[in-house]
All heavy atoms as an XYZ file, in Angstrom:
666
protein
N      87.499    113.571    130.742
C      87.559    112.103    130.822
C      87.869    111.557    129.445
O      87.318    111.972    128.438
C      86.212    111.589    131.321
C      86.184    110.067    131.395
S      84.616    109.438    132.022
C      84.866    109.690    133.756
N      88.767    110.579    129.372
C      89.171    109.997    128.098
C      88.057    109.125    127.536
O      87.347    108.457    128.247
C      90.425    109.148    128.288
N      87.963    109.163    126.232
C      86.967    108.358    125.548
C      87.413    106.908    125.492
O      88.605    106.616    125.473
C      86.775    108.897    124.122
O      86.062    107.982    123.354
N      86.479    105.989    125.480
C      86.841    104.577    125.331
C      86.397    104.084    123.955
O      86.037    102.937    123.797
C      86.202    103.742    126.428
O      84.797    103.816    126.318
N      86.393    104.971    122.971
C      85.968    104.634    121.632
C      86.914    103.627    120.970
O      87.892    103.187    121.570
N      86.633    103.268    119.719
C      87.374    102.238    119.037
C      88.892    102.468    118.994
O      89.644    101.535    119.127
C      86.808    102.236    117.624
C      85.520    102.959    117.691
C      85.572    103.841    118.912
N      89.339    103.714    118.828
C      90.772    103.942    118.686
C      91.450    104.253    119.992
O      92.647    104.398    120.039
C      91.041    105.079    117.681
O      90.394    106.272    118.145
C      90.553    104.706    116.300
N      90.737    104.392    121.113
C      91.336    104.742    122.397
C      91.671    103.535    123.256
O      92.635    103.567    123.991
C      90.385    105.650    123.198
C      90.058    106.966    122.525
C      91.223    107.878    122.676
N      90.916    109.132    121.988
C      91.082    110.289    122.562
N      91.563    110.411    123.752
N      90.796    111.394    121.887
N      90.890    102.484    123.201
C      91.084    101.316    124.062
C      91.868    100.254    123.317
O      91.456     99.842    122.230
C      89.720    100.751    124.504
O      88.989    101.780    125.157
C      89.890     99.583    125.435
N      92.961     99.792    123.878
C      93.755     98.753    123.251
C      92.988     97.432    123.306
O      92.475     97.040    124.347
C      95.096     98.615    123.957
C      96.055     97.751    123.172
O      95.915     96.502    123.195
O      96.931     98.319    122.518
N      92.920     96.718    122.195
C      92.142     95.497    122.077
C      93.001     94.223    121.980
O      92.518     93.187    121.583
C      91.233     95.584    120.828
C      90.220     96.672    120.911
C      89.217     96.349    121.984
N      88.299     97.469    122.156
C      87.258     97.416    122.927
N      87.020     96.344    123.653
N      86.488     98.442    123.047
N      94.286     94.324    122.337
C      95.186     93.184    122.203
C      94.727     91.967    122.978
O      94.672     90.847    122.439
C      96.614     93.579    122.623
O      97.038     94.716    121.843
C      97.583     92.435    122.399
N      94.394     92.139    124.259
C      93.981     91.002    125.067
C      92.681     90.368    124.513
O      92.557     89.136    124.492
C      93.803     91.382    126.529
C      95.098     91.745    127.255
C      94.787     92.217    128.672
C      96.054     90.595    127.257
N      91.769     91.214    124.105
C      90.523     90.715    123.520
C      90.814     89.901    122.247
O      90.245     88.839    122.039
C      89.605     91.899    123.226
C      88.191     91.478    122.929
O      87.745     90.442    123.460
O      87.517     92.215    122.183
N      91.720     90.412    121.429
C      92.130     89.718    120.196
C      92.731     88.357    120.518
O      92.399     87.342    119.915
C      93.130     90.588    119.423
C      93.702     89.914    118.229
C      92.942     89.688    117.097
C      95.026     89.505    118.218
C      93.474     89.069    115.988
C      95.571     88.899    117.128
C      94.802     88.674    115.991
N      93.611     88.295    121.527
C      94.261     87.037    121.890
C      93.243     86.034    122.473
O      93.338     84.838    122.221
C      95.377     87.284    122.905
C      96.581     88.058    122.333
C      97.561     88.411    123.434
C      97.276     87.259    121.235
N      92.284     86.540    123.248
C      91.262     85.658    123.828
C      90.320     85.080    122.792
O      89.949     83.914    122.838
C      90.426     86.438    124.845
C      91.042     86.482    126.196
C      90.031     87.095    127.175
N      90.760     87.923    128.101
C      90.651     89.229    128.264
N      89.775     89.893    127.571
N      91.393     89.873    129.123
N      89.903     85.900    121.845
C      88.857     85.498    120.888
C      89.389     84.906    119.591
O      88.614     84.267    118.860
C      87.950     86.696    120.586
C      87.170     87.133    121.785
C      86.274     88.260    121.462
N      85.517     88.681    122.656
C      84.581     89.560    122.643
N      84.227     90.158    121.512
N      83.975     89.904    123.756
N      90.611     85.167    119.268
C      91.166     84.625    118.023
C      90.370     85.039    116.812
O      90.046     86.208    116.634
N      89.998     84.044    115.992
C      89.266     84.345    114.753
C      87.909     84.995    115.016
O      87.389     85.691    114.147
C      89.073     83.061    113.942
C      90.307     82.618    113.252
C      90.955     81.435    113.629
C      90.855     83.338    112.205
C      92.095     81.010    112.980
C      92.014     82.933    111.565
C      92.620     81.760    111.952
O      93.763     81.346    111.326
N      87.334     84.777    116.185
C      86.033     85.391    116.501
C      86.128     86.851    116.891
O      85.103     87.531    117.048
N      87.342     87.389    116.991
C      87.518     88.777    117.408
C      86.822     89.757    116.498
O      86.141     90.668    116.958
C      89.030     89.104    117.466
C      89.303     90.561    117.676
C      89.202     91.096    118.960
C      89.700     91.369    116.656
C      89.463     92.431    119.191
C      89.948     92.713    116.855
C      89.840     93.228    118.131
N      86.961     89.572    115.210
C      86.406     90.538    114.243
C      84.894     90.719    114.400
O      84.390     91.830    114.548
C      86.726     90.062    112.831
O      86.104     90.868    111.864
N      84.169     89.611    114.381
C      82.691     89.701    114.494
C      82.296     90.215    115.874
O      81.368     91.011    116.007
C      82.043     88.370    114.221
C      82.120     87.993    112.736
O      82.237     88.907    111.912
O      82.082     86.801    112.432
N      82.994     89.767    116.918
C      82.658     90.197    118.275
C      82.897     91.698    118.411
O      82.090     92.415    119.013
C      83.479     89.423    119.287
N      83.968     92.210    117.856
C      84.278     93.636    117.954
C      83.247     94.467    117.195
O      82.797     95.502    117.677
C      85.677     93.888    117.424
C      86.136     95.301    117.372
C      86.722     95.915    116.316
C      86.090     96.307    118.397
N      87.031     97.212    116.615
C      86.632     97.482    117.909
C      85.589     96.315    119.704
C      86.724     98.649    118.646
C      85.693     97.484    120.441
C      86.247     98.627    119.905
N      82.809     93.984    116.063
C      81.779     94.703    115.300
C      80.462     94.734    116.064
O      79.743     95.710    116.069
C      81.607     94.088    113.936
C      82.713     94.470    112.975
C      82.470     93.876    111.600
N      83.398     94.433    110.648
C      84.630     94.010    110.476
N      85.097     93.044    111.215
N      85.421     94.571    109.598
N      80.136     93.618    116.746
C      78.892     93.584    117.543
C      78.981     94.575    118.704
O      77.968     95.137    119.090
C      78.628     92.166    118.057
C      78.007     91.255    117.025
C      77.488     89.982    117.649
N      78.502     89.226    118.331
C      79.281     88.317    117.770
N      79.151     88.043    116.494
N      80.176     87.665    118.484
N      80.175     94.759    119.269
C      80.326     95.701    120.380
C      80.015     97.127    119.935
O      79.601     97.955    120.722
C      81.732     95.629    120.938
C      81.955     94.419    121.809
C      83.343     94.420    122.417
O      83.896     95.491    122.684
O      83.870     93.306    122.630
N      80.278     97.408    118.677
C      79.975     98.729    118.128
C      78.519     98.716    117.697
O      78.192     98.579    116.536
C      80.910     99.035    116.950
C      82.387     99.055    117.287
C      83.195     99.222    116.018
C      82.709    100.149    118.283
N      77.632     98.839    118.628
C      76.202     98.648    118.404
C      75.616     99.527    117.288
O      74.657     99.129    116.650
C      75.422     98.923    119.682
C      75.768     97.958    120.802
C      74.972     98.277    122.035
N      75.316     97.811    123.336
C      76.031     96.778    123.705
N      76.598     96.041    122.825
N      76.239     96.480    124.954
N      76.163    100.674    117.059
C      75.640    101.579    116.041
C      76.113    101.203    114.633
O      75.726    101.829    113.667
C      76.061    103.008    116.362
C      77.529    103.233    116.329
N      78.353    102.849    117.367
C      78.322    103.776    115.382
C      79.608    103.159    117.067
N      79.604    103.721    115.870
N      76.945    100.176    114.523
C      77.500     99.793    113.232
C      76.848     98.502    112.733
O      76.717     97.536    113.481
C      79.023     99.573    113.356
C      79.628     99.080    112.054
C      79.709    100.847    113.818
N      76.453     98.487    111.488
C      75.904     97.270    110.859
C      77.088     96.362    110.494
O      77.872     96.717    109.614
C      75.102     97.630    109.630
C      74.545     96.407    108.911
O      74.824     95.262    109.338
O      73.827     96.615    107.912
N      77.251     95.189    111.160
C      78.426     94.361    110.915
C      78.558     93.867    109.474
O      79.635     93.524    109.041
C      78.253     93.183    111.879
C      76.862     93.234    112.347
C      76.358     94.622    112.132
N      77.479     93.849    108.720
C      77.557     93.402    107.332
C      78.066     94.471    106.399
O      78.498     94.166    105.290
C      76.184     92.916    106.875
C      75.710     91.682    107.608
C      74.252     91.463    107.380
N      73.568     92.608    107.988
C      72.297     92.884    107.843
N      71.542     92.106    107.127
N      71.738     93.918    108.427
N      77.999     95.726    106.806
C      78.340     96.799    105.885
C      79.670     97.456    106.162
O      80.137     98.258    105.354
C      77.241     97.858    105.908
O      77.218     98.501    107.165
N      80.298     97.167    107.278
C      81.517     97.844    107.647
C      82.729     97.103    107.085
O      82.935     95.948    107.389
C      81.637     97.950    109.176
C      82.954     98.576    109.576
C      80.479     98.766    109.719
N      83.511     97.801    106.276
C      84.698     97.177    105.683
C      85.948     97.518    106.469
O      86.927     96.817    106.387
C      84.856     97.617    104.242
N      85.915     98.614    107.245
C      87.129     98.995    108.021
C      86.732     99.716    109.301
O      85.872    100.586    109.306
C      88.049     99.834    107.171
C      87.384    101.026    106.578
C      88.272    101.713    105.616
N      87.490    102.679    104.865
C      87.905    103.316    103.822
N      89.095    103.089    103.344
N      87.133    104.170    103.226
N      87.400     99.320    110.356
C      87.176     99.926    111.685
C      88.530    100.212    112.326
O      89.338     99.287    112.494
C      86.356     98.977    112.599
C      84.987     98.691    111.985
C      86.212     99.594    113.995
C      84.206     97.664    112.783
N      88.812    101.442    112.689
C      90.068    101.747    113.379
C      90.042    101.242    114.817
O      89.007    101.260    115.477
C      90.131    103.287    113.343
C      88.723    103.730    113.206
C      87.980    102.634    112.488
N      91.177    100.735    115.264
C      91.309    100.259    116.653
C      92.772    100.296    117.067
O      93.618    100.702    116.273
C      90.736     98.842    116.812
C      91.439     97.734    116.066
C      91.437     96.477    116.945
C      90.716     97.439    114.774
N      93.055     99.892    118.298
C      94.420     99.840    118.785
C      94.777     98.401    119.142
O      94.024     97.716    119.812
C      94.592    100.721    120.014
C      94.412    102.200    119.677
C      94.819    103.096    120.823
N      96.236    103.191    121.027
C      97.079    103.883    120.244
N      96.618    104.515    119.206
N      98.364    103.934    120.520
N      95.959     97.963    118.678
C      96.492     96.649    119.009
C      97.954     96.830    119.396
O      98.698     97.537    118.694
C      96.392     95.675    117.836
C      95.023     95.149    117.482
C      95.101     94.305    116.199
C      94.438     94.330    118.599
N      98.364     96.216    120.492
C      99.740     96.288    120.987
C     100.208     97.740    121.107
O     101.352     98.064    120.814
C     100.654     95.473    120.076
C     100.315     94.008    120.103
S     101.284     92.960    119.019
C     102.916     93.276    119.566
N      99.324     98.612    121.517
C      99.662    100.009    121.750
C      99.708    100.886    120.505
O      99.904    102.093    120.591
N      99.546    100.279    119.350
C      99.605    101.053    118.091
C      98.276    101.103    117.369
O      97.350    100.344    117.686
N      98.202    101.993    116.417
C      96.997    102.097    115.610
C      96.889    100.908    114.658
O      97.897    100.465    114.125
C      96.991    103.390    114.814
C      96.925    104.609    115.693
C      96.901    105.896    114.928
N      97.643    105.807    113.674
C      97.553    106.652    112.681
N      96.794    107.698    112.792
N      98.252    106.501    111.592
N      95.680    100.418    114.457
C      95.442     99.304    113.549
C      94.120     99.538    112.841
O      93.326    100.401    113.237
C      95.416     97.994    114.316
N      93.912     98.793    111.795
C      92.664     98.900    111.030
C      92.138     97.491    110.802
O      92.814     96.650    110.228
C      92.944     99.592    109.706
C      91.747    100.049    108.889
C      90.944    101.102    109.645
C      92.219    100.621    107.563
N      90.928     97.260    111.268
C      90.263     95.965    111.073
C      89.493     96.079    109.760
O      88.640     96.929    109.597
C      89.327     95.700    112.246
C      88.513     94.427    112.214
C      89.403     93.211    112.185
C      87.592     94.388    113.419
N      89.832     95.212    108.787
C      89.188     95.282    107.475
C      88.495     93.964    107.177
O      88.811     92.926    107.717
C      90.199     95.596    106.357
C      90.844     96.953    106.585
C      91.257     94.517    106.241
N      87.534     94.049    106.247
C      86.832     92.843    105.792
C      86.218     93.108    104.425
O      86.037     94.238    104.026
C      85.771     92.424    106.790
C      84.442     93.108    106.605
C      83.448     92.789    107.649
N      82.742     91.563    107.449
C      82.021     90.979    108.385
N      81.920     91.510    109.578
N      81.371     89.891    108.129
N      85.904     92.047    103.726
C      85.211     92.140    102.460
C      86.080     92.658    101.316
O      87.271     92.877    101.460
N      85.436     92.846    100.177
C      86.130     93.299     98.971
C      86.814     94.628     99.170
O      87.934     94.835     98.754
C      85.159     93.388     97.781
C      84.621     92.039     97.338
O      85.242     91.009     97.709
O      83.596     92.010     96.650
N      86.111     95.574     99.825
C      86.693     96.898    100.042
C      87.931     96.798    100.935
O      88.933     97.466    100.696
C      85.672     97.843    100.683
C      86.213     99.247    100.866
C      85.221    100.180    101.556
O      84.027     99.841    101.640
O      85.671    101.241    102.001
N      87.873     95.956    101.948
C      89.024     95.769    102.841
C      90.221     95.190    102.111
O      91.347     95.630    102.288
N      89.978     94.209    101.227
C      91.057     93.611    100.454
C      91.690     94.660     99.539
O      92.921     94.754     99.443
C      90.547     92.411     99.647
C      91.599     91.909     98.661
C      90.127     91.290    100.577
N      90.871     95.434     98.858
C      91.384     96.478     97.972
C      92.255     97.465     98.760
O      93.304     97.909     98.300
C      90.261     97.208     97.266
C      89.706     96.428     96.090
C      88.769     97.291     95.240
N      87.570     97.695     95.935
C      86.463     96.953     96.071
N      86.431     95.769     95.524
N      85.432     97.420     96.723
N      91.824     97.824     99.958
C      92.569     98.761    100.795
C      93.942     98.177    101.156
O      94.950     98.855    101.025
C      91.784     99.068    102.069
C      92.482     99.938    103.094
C      92.664    101.364    102.560
C      91.685     99.961    104.390
N      93.984     96.933    101.584
C      95.250     96.310    101.997
C      96.246     96.218    100.833
O      97.443     96.403    101.029
C      94.987     94.894    102.594
C      94.266     95.027    103.912
C      96.260     94.090    102.741
C      95.018     95.773    104.990
N      95.763     95.936     99.627
C      96.649     95.763     98.496
C      96.941     97.083     97.762
O      97.670     97.078     96.781
C      96.117     94.708     97.538
C      96.328     93.320     98.086
C      95.300     92.656     98.756
C      97.563     92.715     97.967
C      95.527     91.401     99.297
C      97.788     91.462     98.516
C      96.759     90.802     99.170
O      96.976     89.555     99.700
N      96.409     98.190     98.227
C      96.678     99.496     97.617
C      97.989    100.045     98.178
O      98.037    100.511     99.311
C      95.524    100.444     97.928
C      95.680    101.805     97.265
O      96.794    102.124     96.759
O      94.707    102.577     97.278
N      99.043     99.938     97.419
C     100.367    100.371     97.863
C     100.475    101.860     98.161
O     101.419    102.292     98.823
N      99.516    102.664     97.701
C      99.542    104.083     98.017
C      98.934    104.377     99.381
O      99.093    105.466     99.911
C      98.776    104.915     96.947
O      97.392    104.553     96.984
C      99.361    104.655     95.559
N      98.238    103.404     99.954
C      97.559    103.633    101.244
C      98.093    102.807    102.397
O      97.859    103.113    103.552
C      96.060    103.355    101.078
C      95.466    104.293    100.015
C      94.027    104.077     99.820
N      93.318    104.627    100.976
C      92.047    104.502    101.147
N      91.327    103.824    100.290
N      91.450    105.023    102.206
N      98.814    101.717    102.081
C      99.343    100.839    103.109
C     100.847    100.729    102.933
O     101.319    100.355    101.843
C      98.689     99.444    103.055
C      99.340     98.495    104.050
C      97.204     99.526    103.325
N     101.612    101.021    103.984
C     103.055    100.923    103.951
C     103.466     99.519    104.361
O     103.102     99.031    105.429
C     103.674    101.947    104.910
C     105.156    101.867    104.986
C     105.699    102.780    106.048
C     107.129    102.435    106.293
N     107.582    102.749    107.610
N     104.256     98.843    103.534
C     104.712     97.501    103.881
C     106.191     97.479    104.261
O     106.615     96.574    104.940
C     104.476     96.570    102.703
C     103.031     96.239    102.526
C     102.878     95.087    101.514
N     101.504     94.653    101.464
C     100.544     95.251    100.791
N     100.803     96.361    100.143
N      99.330     94.776    100.780
N     106.986     98.442    103.782
C     108.402     98.461    104.083
C     108.613     98.535    105.592
O     108.076     99.390    106.271
C     109.102     99.681    103.429
C     109.142     99.547    101.925
O     109.044     98.414    101.429
O     109.274    100.588    101.256
N     109.380     97.596    106.118
C     109.665     97.569    107.555
C     108.552     97.005    108.403
O     108.640     97.003    109.616
N     107.519     96.486    107.782
C     106.372     95.960    108.536
C     106.690     94.596    109.165
O     106.152     94.248    110.198
C     105.150     95.847    107.658
N     107.587     93.849    108.534
C     107.920     92.521    109.056
C     108.986     92.657    110.142
O     110.033     93.274    109.918
C     108.463     91.644    107.906
C     108.611     90.195    108.279
S     109.331     89.181    106.935
C     108.218     89.448    105.593
N     108.764     92.078    111.323
C     109.740     92.166    112.407
C     111.081     91.526    111.992
O     111.115     90.560    111.222
C     109.110     91.371    113.556
C     107.663     91.317    113.224
C     107.563     91.356    111.729
N     112.179     92.046    112.528
C     113.530     91.571    112.171
C     113.696     90.070    112.302
O     114.240     89.438    111.391
C     114.580     92.325    112.993
C     116.018     91.925    112.709
C     116.372     92.174    111.232
C     116.975     92.665    113.608
N     113.288     89.436    113.416
C     113.480     87.969    113.515
C     112.786     87.200    112.373
O     113.329     86.220    111.885
C     112.863     87.611    114.853
C     112.854     88.858    115.662
C     112.709     89.970    114.666
N     111.658     87.670    111.959
C     110.941     86.988    110.842
C     111.677     87.233    109.543
O     111.816     86.321    108.725
C     109.479     87.481    110.762
C     108.743     87.273    112.069
C     108.758     86.816    109.588
C     108.675     85.831    112.526
N     112.178     88.449    109.334
C     112.934     88.742    108.125
C     114.168     87.866    108.047
O     114.512     87.345    106.968
C     113.354     90.213    108.085
C     112.227     91.147    107.747
C     112.741     92.539    107.411
N     113.612     93.033    108.477
C     113.437     94.151    109.119
N     112.449     94.920    108.820
N     114.248     94.528    110.080
N     114.843     87.673    109.171
C     116.055     86.820    109.201
C     115.677     85.378    108.845
O     116.328     84.740    108.019
C     116.747     86.900    110.575
C     117.816     85.842    110.682
C     117.315     88.283    110.814
N     114.613     84.875    109.470
C     114.191     83.503    109.173
C     113.758     83.321    107.731
O     113.957     82.270    107.154
C     113.035     83.096    110.108
C     113.406     82.923    111.577
C     112.149     82.705    112.408
C     114.356     81.738    111.742
N     113.171     84.361    107.171
C     112.694     84.290    105.775
C     113.793     84.594    104.770
O     113.584     84.509    103.552
C     111.528     85.264    105.596
N     114.992     84.946    105.256
C     116.117     85.209    104.363
C     116.063     86.565    103.700
O     116.645     86.768    102.632
N     115.427     87.541    104.322
C     115.336     88.896    103.734
C     116.324     89.819    104.404
O     116.621     89.823    105.500
C     113.926     89.477    103.906
C     112.932     88.753    103.101
N     112.696     89.039    101.780
C     112.089     87.749    103.387
C     111.759     88.247    101.302
N     111.380     87.454    102.267
């Protein structure tokens, strides 16, 4: 039987329903996790792997060019509108 853990179940609809409240609600769903201490949680959005980050550690992770790939991350229509 497939696991329904954080990285197995797609959370796109939940994200769209909850908007800004998604982050805190998702952390509360992970009952074994202290929501104040978790800086990153793996999950699935739109069928792909994603990482939910927060706090100073999360910011450092996002801006670390050795750990986060940005090339090609912006969809083509947005690149065209932005003149890239």
